[in-house]
N, C-alpha and C positions, 0 to 999 in steps of 0.2 A: 443434397446441396453440398455445395463445395465452400466453405467457408477462409477467409483470410484474416489474420488477427495482426494488425499492426500496434506494436507497441514501439518503447524509446527507452535507451541503457542509460537513462538518469536515475542513478539507483537502481535496488532491484524492484521497488515494491510494483514500477508498472510491468515488467517481466514476471514477477510473479501472481499478477494479476492475469496476465496472457495467459500464463503455463495453468490456471487454475480450470481459466473456459476451453482450454485444448481439453487438460484431464475428461472433463463432462464430455465435450464431443467426441474423444476419442472411445469413451464407453459405450457411447449410443451407436458407434461404427461409422461415424458420420468423418469426411474428409475436411482436415484442418491444419493449418499451416500457422505457426509464428515467426514474424521476421522483424526486423528493425527497420521502421520507417524511414529514420535519417540515412538507412543506406542508399536510398535510391535517389536522395540529394549527391552523397559522397559518402563514401566509409571513412575518409579521414575527417571531414566535418565530424559524424558519427563518434568517432572514439575522439577526438577534441571535444564536445560536450561532453562524453562519458568521464574525459579526465577531469574537465571543469567542474563538472556537479561535484563529484568526487572531493575535489578540493577544497572546494568551496563549503562541503557541507565536514570535513573534518578540522579545516583549520582557519576557514572565511567565513564562519555562518553569520557574522554582521554584513556581509555583503551577499547572500543571498535573500535576508531581512528585506535590504535594501531596494533591490532589485525587483523582490515580489511585491514587496509595499507600491512601490513606483508602478508595475504592471497594472496593480489594482485601482491606483488611481489615476491612469493613466489608457484606458481600455482601446484607444487607437491605435496603440504601439502593435496589435495583432487584423487590426483593419486591413484590406486586401491591398493598398495602399502602401500598407509601410514596408519596412526592409526586412522586418520578420518572414512577414509572411512571403514579400517576394523571394526571400532566399530560400523556405521552404519550396515554393512553386518550381524552384529549378529542378526539384523530383515529379514533375508532373508526370510528365511523357513515359519517362522509365516506369511509374507507378502503374500506370494507364495499361502498358502494354504488358505488365506481370499480371494483373487481374485478369484482362481479356486472355492472355496465353494459358493460364492454370482456370479456366472457367470458373471465376466465383460468382457466389450469388448474392452471398454478404460478405461485407468487413466490418469488422469490429475494433474498435480504436481504444485501448486502454491510455492513450497521452493525447492531450489537446494537440500537439504538434502534427502527430497521425490526423487528428478532423479535422485541422487546417487543410493538410496535405489534399485528403480525399474531398474537400468542399472545393477545392481548385479542379481536382480531376473531374468533377460533375460540371461545374460552370463550363468548361471546355467540351466534355464529349457526351455527358446524361448516360451513363453508362447504367444500364439493367441489373444491377446492384442495391440490395439495403443494406444502409450505412449505420451501425448503432455507437455511440460514446458510451464509455464505463467510468463516470468517475470513480477516482481511487482514492480519495481524502473527502471528510463529512464537511464540504463548503464547494462552492460553484469555484472551480480554480480560472483566473485571468484567461482570456481567448475563446472560455466555453463557448461564450455568445457570438462570437464572431463566428463559430462553426455552422456547418448547416448538416447534422445527421437526420435519420427519420425516428430515431431511438435515443433518447438519454437515461441511461439508468443511472440511478441516483441511490446512494446510501440509506436514505430513509425520508419517508412523507413531512417529515418536519422541517425539510431542507427546500421544499418545491418551490417557497418563496423567492430563493436563493436563485433558482433558476430560473427567474422570472425574465421574460425578453419579448421583444416584440416577433420575431421570428422562431420563438420556440412555443407552439402550442402546448398546453395542458395533456392533452391525451399523448402527446408526444412522452410525457415521463413517465418511467416506470422505476415503481421503488422495490429494487429489486436487492438491496444490498451489496456490498460489496464482494467481488469473488474471491474465495480463498481455496485452498488445495482440500480435498474430501475427507483427510487423513484428521483435521482440525475439527470437524463435526462429530468425530468419537473420543471420548474421555476416557484412559487406562481408570485403575485404582492408584489412588496417590503414594500410598507404601508400596504398591509393586514398582511402579514407577521409580522410585527412591530407591527401590532396591536394586534396579537394573542400571543404574546410574552411578551405584556405590556408595548412596548417601542412605546415613542413618535415616528407618524409617520413621524413628521417635522423633527426629531432629525436625524443626521449620525449617524449609528452604528458601530460599533468596534467589531469584534469576534476574541476573543483569544482561542487558543487551540494549546497544542503541544504533541500530539498522544492521544492515549488512556490512556496513563501512566502518564501523566503529568508531562512531563518530561522538562528540559530545565530551562532559568532563567525566570519561570512565575511568581515567586514572585518580584524578582525586576523590571521587567517589569511593574507588574501591578501598582507598588510602583511610578516609574516613571511616568507612564501614568497616575495617579490619581492626579498627579500635572498640567498636560500638557491638559487634556482634556479640548477640545471647551466646552465652556456652551450649545452649542445646540448638544452635542453629548453624546453618551451612550457607554458604553463599557462591554460586556458579557466575561466569563472567564469562559469555560471549563476545570475542572481539573482530568476529566476521572474517572480514578479507584484510583488517588493519593488522599485518604481521609485525610491525613496529610496536604498536601496542602489546599484541601475544607476547613477545618475545619478554618485554620487561615486565610485564605483570608475571609472569612464569619464572621471571629471576628472583623479583620481591617477594611472592607468595610459596616459592617452592617447598619451605618449612613448614607452612602453615596448613593444617589436614581441615580448615573449617575454610577454607578459598579454592575453589577449582579455576581454574582457566583455561576458555577454549578458544580455538579458531573457529574459522568457518565449520559449520555442523550441517547436517542432515535430518539430524533428531530432533528440530524445533518441538514437533509436535510432542514428542517425550519429554522434554525437559518442561514446557509448559505442564504436562500432566503431575511430573513431581514436584513443581513449585506450589508456594503457599503465598507467595508475593511476586510480581514482576515490575522490574525497574526499567522503565526503558524512556526512551523520545517517542512521540505518539505519532509514529508513522500508520498511515492509515490500512496498511495490511497487516502489521504485526499487531496492532491494538483491537482490528475486527478476528483476529485469530484468538486473541486472548480473552476476547469477551465471549467467542463462541463456547468456549470452556471456563468460561464465567470464572477468571483467574483476576484478585484483584491485582489493579497496578496504582503505580507510583511512578508518574509521568516528569520527566525533564525537560523545559522549556531549551531544547539544544539548538535549534534552526529557525525557531520561528515559520514565517509565511505559512503556508496550509497547514503545517502542523499546531499553530497556534488554534484553529476553528476545532481540527483532532481534538486536543488536549480539553477544551472548553466543553465540548459534546458531550464528553465522559466524565468529566467534573459534574456537570449536571444531571447525570444519569446517575450518579452517586455511586460509580463503577471503580473510580478512580481518585487518587488525592494528588497534591504537589507541592512544592515549596520553591520561594521566591530566589534562593539562591544553595549551592550544595550541602552547607552544614545543615541547611533546616532539611532536605531531602533527606537526607542521612537520619536525621532525628524520624522525620515520619515514619521512615521504612522500620525502623528498628521499635518504636512504640507501636506500630502495624504489627511487629512480627510477634510482639510480645501479648498482645491483646486480640486473643481469637475469636472474638463476639464482633468487633469490629470487621475485622476480616470478613465474616460469615455474612455479615449485614452488604457489605458490596456483593459477594457473591449473591444473594438474593437479587439485587439490583440487575446486576449484569444479565442472571438466568432469566429475569423477567424481559430483557430486549427479544425482538423477533430474532427468531434462528431458521429463517427459510434460507434455502439451500440457492446464492444469489447466481452460479454460473447454470442450474437446471433452468431459472425463470427467464436469463438470458436465452437460450436454447431456445425454449418456448417462444417467446416473443420476436425473434428475429426469425424462427421458421414463420411464425405468422405475419410477418413481415412481408417474408420473400414472395409466400403464396399470395399475398395482396399483391403484390409488385407484377407478380407473373400473370394474375387476373387481369390488371388495369393493362396491361402490354398485349394479353390475347385483347379483349377488349377494342381496344384502338383501331379506328378505321385503316 
């Protein structure tokens, strides 16, 4: 079986999800390719959307909140006659040729735009492929119900009602969880992880990261926490691709041995293993990674939108805390750093959540869907 994974470069969450699925397929010896769906429309458009998304997340989060809220209230903006749908449909023929030339049996979409593009491909050409759409947030994102996939992979069975739609049958929903890299299913000893990172094993460790783009009130939170950190605590701030923020924080805290500033890093699994508390915005991938390691979280409402639902999902589960503003968030962090009992209670709540290997579930379900499709094709007159 040959599988094509269609992602979109709107932040790294969808790409991380795609890489996690490909990692599992590769381990099974399967042919699996990841590409950006928007490139089939225009590489210029893809770069522009990537730039626009990053800019909104870092500097215009209110605009992202406004756009997301509007799309929730007006689902028709993703209808086949809408401007957005027609724009995406411009890539239909290129995408169709790519699938045919690659001999793909299955197509997995990690972004709703990719799923809408595949919906148009199937309307025009009826390709013999099975299509899966993977939800990367703890909600049904706008546009999902306008797409036509064979299988919808959702984070949790409690969210099935969110995906209720006339064109989505219950048997099409698969509660897989959100795919994450295999390294996050394994947890190292916390003290050993601290030693590996140069952190005193006896110190509590606060890890702060707000997505790969380094958005949200990280600068202010770092400043507030620098005055409040207990003497036996250390903090690591991961700025991601936000080099401007990284340079500013490195200059400010270069003389502070309690605070460590990092840029983009491949060591997030080890950093999470070393952490006693994780301060982050509730991106679907990053909080799923933390939940898999039973790492207590303090969640920042940095950009709202789909992350609003992610935040309340984990607040309800008991694995996270939050605050209404930066000062309150810093107080919550310090209080949890000083209260091991509360952190352990949060750990237990997260440990009680399902720990299924989402990529493995997707692999098995898509194999079954492809087999059913082949049987149906062979039985046709």
